[in-house]
N, C-alpha and C positions, 0 to 999 in steps of 0.2 A: 711287079717290082717294088712296089711300092707300100704296098698294102703288103706284102710282107716281110717287109722292112718294120712298118708298124708293128705288126704282129708280134716278131721277136723281142722287140723292144720293151711292149706289154708285157709281154714273157720274163725277160729279166725284170720288168719292176715288178712282178708278184709276188717274188720272196718277199720283199720289203713290206708288201702291201696293209701288215697287220699294223704299223709305224701311222701309216695313213689310208688306210681305206677311204674315205670319201673322195679322195685325191685318185688314187686309182681306181673307181667305180664311173668317175667324170670323165675321167682321159677313155675308157674302154669304151665309153658313147662318142666317142670322135672318128674323126678318119682324115687321113693327109690327101691333098688332095695338090701338091705343087711341089718339091724337092731340088734344089738350085744350090751350087757351090758353097753357098755360105746361110742360108736360108731354108727354112722346112715351112708350108702353110699348114695349118690343122683348123680342116672345120669343124665346126660346133654345132650341136643340135638347136640350142639357141643361146639369145644371149646375158644372158643369166651362168651357163657354162661358160660361156665364153668369158664374160666378166670374172668370175670364181678363180680359173684357169688363168688369168693374167695380172693376176693377185700370186699366184705363182712360177711366175714367169721364169724370174731367175731360177728358180730350185729346178723347172722342167728344160731349162737351157742347158742346167752342166748335168742332168742324165743323159739328156740325147747327145749331147759333148763328150761324156766319158762312153755311150754305149759309139759310136760312128766313133772314134778316135779323133776327134778333128774339132775345130769350134765351131759352134754351128747357130743360127739366129731363130727363135718362133715367134710365128704370125699367128694371131688366131681371129678367124672370122664365123663369124654367125652364117648359119643354111638359110633360106628363105623358103619361109614355110607357112605357106596359110592354113589358116586351124577353124573350124565352125566355133568350138567353145575355147574359154580363156586354162591356158596350159601353165604349169606349174614354172619357175623357175628351168628348175631340174632337180629330177627326184632320184633319191637312190632306194633304192633298191636292190638286197644282194642275188649276184650274178649266183651261177651252177658254181666258177671257181670260188666265190665269195664262198660256198655253203662248203665248199670239198676242203679250203685252207681253215676252216675256221672246227670242221673236225678233224683238223690232224693230215690229211692225207695230200696227197700227192700226185700233182693231175696227170704224169707217164703210167701212173699204174693201171690195167683195166683186161678188160680178158679181151679186149681184140687186140693187142700186141703182147699176147703171150703165148708162147709156142708152147704146143703136148707134143710128149713123145711119150713112151713107155718107161720111162723116169720119174714122171710127173702126172698120168694120165689119173690115178686112181686120185689124188692131192686133186686136179683139175674139177675130177666129178662129184670130188663130195664138195667142193666150193661153189658148184652149179647148185647140187641140191641144198643145200642152208640157204643161198638166198634165194631161193624159188619155194622155201619150206621153214622161210626166219622163225626162230625160236624151239621149233620141232623137230627139227633135221638136223643128226649130230650132233647137239649140244652138253658141252664145249667141242666144238671142232679145233683138236690140237694138231698144226704142223710141226715136223720137227727134221730138222737137217741141218748140212752142213753151211758153210756162208754162199751167198750165192746160187744156193738151188733153187729159189722163184719162190721160197713161203710169204716173206711180206710181196712181196708183187698180188701174189693169191688171195693172200688175205686184204690186201686193201681194191684189191678187183672186187670182193664182192662190199666193202663198204661203199666205193663208186656207184656200181648195180644200183644196190638198196636204195641212196640217194638220187637218185635219175627218178629213177620208178616212185620215189616217195621223197621227194624236200624235206616232207614235216616230219620224218621222222628224227629219233635223236642218234646219233652217231659219234664215237669217236675213236680214234688212233691211237696211241701213246706205247711207247719205248719201255720196258721194266720200269728202266732207272728215272725216268720220266714219274713213274705215279709214284716210284718211293718218295722222290722229291717233291714234287707234290704234299705229299703226307704232312712230310721231316715239316715243313714249312706252316703246313695249316694246324700244327700244334705248337711250334712257333709263336706262331700270331696268334694263336685261340680261335681260328677257323673253322675247324673239322667240321660245322654242321654244312658249310657251304662246301667243302671241298664233298661231303655224301652227297649231295643232292645234285651234283655236276656229273656224278659217277652211276649212283644206286639206282639212279632212273633212266639207262638209256635203253632205245630197242637193240644197238651190238654196240661191242664192245670190243673191240681189237688191241692188246696187249702183246707187243713183240720183245721175245729172248726174255720172257713170262723167269726163266731162271733165275735172273739177278735178284726176284724178290727172295732167293729162298736164304734162309738164315737170319731173315732179317723178322724176327718175335711179332714186332706193333705191327710190321707191315704186310705180315702171313696174315696178322689177325683181323683187318678190316678189308684186304682182299676178301679172303670166308665169309664176312663180311656182304662186301661186294656180290661177288657172285652167285650168292646163296638171291639178294635181292632181285637182280639182272633175273634170272634164270625165275622167280616166282613171280616176276609180272610179266612174265612169255619174251623176255629178252635172249638175245643169243650173244652168245662169246665166242669168238677167236683167238686161241692163244698159239704163240709160236716158240720156238727152242732149239738150240743144238741137239737138244740131244729128248731123250723119251720123258716119260713123267718118272718112272722106276725107277731113273739112273741120274735125276737130280738131287743134288748132294744137300743135306739140310733143310728139305723140304717141309711141312706137318704130314702127315699120315691124313688128315682130314681132306688135304689142297691134295695132295698126290690123288686120293679118294675120286675126291669129284673130277680131275683135270678126266681123266680115264671113264670117267662114267658116258663121254662122248662116243668119236671117234677119233682114234689116234692113227697120223699117215705118217709113216717114214717117206719123206721128198728127195730121190737118190741126184746125185751129180749129172751132170744134162750130157749124155752120149756124145759124141758125132756129128751123127743128124742134128740132132735137137740145140749142142750150139752153132754150126748153119747156117737153120732156121733161126732162131735168134740173134746172130750176126749182121742177115740180111734184112730183118726187121727192124735192128738199130740204123741203120744204113738208108734206110728208107724212111726213117722218123727222125735223121739227119740230111735228110734230103742231098748224101752222098752216093754216087754212082758204083754196085758193086756187082759183079756178073759171078755167079753161081761158084763155078771152078777156082775162082780167087776165092770166094770165102770160105771155100771148102781149104785152099791151105793156109787160111790162116786159122783154121779151126781145128786142125793138126798141128797146128805148133802150142795153142792157147788152150789150155782146160780149164782154167777158171773163168767162170761162165763171167764174170763179174770185172775180170781182166779183156774181155772180148771189146766190149766199146771202144777203152782207153785205148786199146792197142788200133783199133780202126780209125778213131782219130789224131794217136798222132802219126801215123803213115799217110791219112788226106793231109794232114796239117805237112808233110814234106813235099807233098806235089802240088799243095795251092798256089796254084800261079804258074804254074809248071805243064800240069799236063790236063786233062778234060777226065780222066778215070782212074780210077788204079790200076794198075796193072801186073803180071808177074816179075816186072824187074823191080816196082816200086815196092814191092812185100819182100821178095828175098834179099833187097839194099837195107830197108829196115830191122831184117833177122840177122841179118851178117854184124850190121850196126851192133845189137844189142847181144852177138857173141861174145864180140870183142869187148864189150865194156864190161862184160863177165870176167874176160882173160885177162882184162887190167887191171884187175882185182881191188875196184872202189869200194870201200869199207862206208857201212852207213855212218858213221861218224865221220866221213870226210865228207859227205852231203851235209850233213847237220852243218860242219863248221864252213864248211865254202855259202851256207843260205846265208847263217851270219854274220861273215865279214863281206859278206856282199851287202847287205843291208843291214849292218852294225848297228848290232844288237847280240845283247849273249845270250848264252847255250842256257843257261839254268834262267832266264824269262822266255826263248822259248817253250820251255817244258814247263811254266807254269801255268795254273790256271787264268790267268789273265786274259785277259779279249777283244784287250785295245786294238785298233785299226795297224797300229804300227810294228808289232807282233803279228794278227791274224792271217797276213796274207806271206807273209816269210814260212810262219808256220805250214800254213796250205801249199807252198810251193815245195816244201821239206818232202811233204807226205807226197805230195804230185812226185817227186824225183823217185824218193825211197819205194815207189809204189811201181810206176811206170821203166822207170829205170835199171833199178837192181830186183825188179819183181818181188817185193818182197812179198809177204801177206799182209789181207789187214790187219789182225792183229799181231805183226808184228809191230808194223808199223806204229800203231798205236803205243805199244809199250814204250817203242822207245821216245816217242813226242811224251809219253803219260799222258793220255787221253782215254777215256774212258772205257770205249767199245768200238768197235770196226768199222760204228755208222758214222761218224766222226770223221773218219777217215776219208771215206768212201767219199761222202760229199764235199769234202776236199778238191780231192784228184777230179771228179765232174766238174766244179767251177772252175777251175786250172786250167783244163782240157776247150772249155769254152770260149773263156777268157783267150787265150793263145789262138783259136782260129777269128775271135773277134777284133782284137786291138794287136795290130803288129808291135808297136813300141815294148809293148809287155813281153812278146814271142821273145825279142831281143833280148831281154834282162834274163828273161829263163833259159835260153840259148846261153846266155854269155857263164853262166853259173855250170852247167855241164859241160861246156867247154875247159871252164878251168878245172874242172874232175881231172877229163882225160886229161888236160896238160901237166894234173901233179902227181900222175903214177906212170 
């Protein structure tokens, strides 16, 4: 139990490790040995690590307190070890997670948790062939389809497999708009040589939503040369899009030709069987007990694969502390509640207004590019309610809050759902906002 808590705490820190990679790396080498109501005792590998962490004591206590939802004191002790030769105080070597993070990868995307059915089996087989014969089979591999069909999951799964087998490989995953923004920034700062060194000598480059580079002349020009450089160096490209190359408007013909020069695969929306399998996988990952028949009931009602996890966590949050597992009654109660909300006629603008009123922020600020803490959380809560309670599409939510694309919304929904389970005070805040919506209609 204690070990499980520590693993979840470290996982919550992994998103911020770029800000302080050494702290994260040293904490990963520790283990908790005792947890009381007010104190947690952490064992360090050596005195040097202990000394380093004690200097960060207040920062660590704040993070653990935030994670647990109550004030906690931290005590560090050094392990007693007999060594034959002098050891360094502590060493910093990038872990597998560090390598994945620097490559722009999400730890949750792997082949192990990818469910296969007739709707995606061609894409799955092609992805397997790519990592087996990197740079020679299907180059580029172009995956296209709607939101939530598994394109990003498959692409990142290839990258994970490549790095697990060969950590020294140069692998990078980036959204299409990130490639665009980095190029613009490099031009502005006159650092295009650095930009080209980063992208042109990769063993594997994955660009998610490649359609975003269309219509941007200088970006297409740079990507054309990046593409040629990687291929000529025996590197591999995987591209994803919401449409096939032939349907991407304002895409240069020379890029369209190269995109279709490998294998283009249409990834179809998941069928009922696949949605059920996805739901069971998500439940297992979250340690939620879910019966096959219950999973089928949920999968019949939810067709959007990305909404499956949100629905699962929402139902689980409602039974937490009341029941040991999700049953038919809990599922029917949840969906009846959703149907009632639809009948009540809550509008997207009502949600935005309620969130702004609760946190005392202006609607114009909520929709602005500003990312300060006092705006980011209310914005993410608004996205969560619009998505899970009004069942708007990811792209619709992004449009309402003037975000660039659906991935921002997806990240916000996942973050809020996790916080709802971990933090009871935060859950009360969100429930209060949702309750105010039902009372206002």
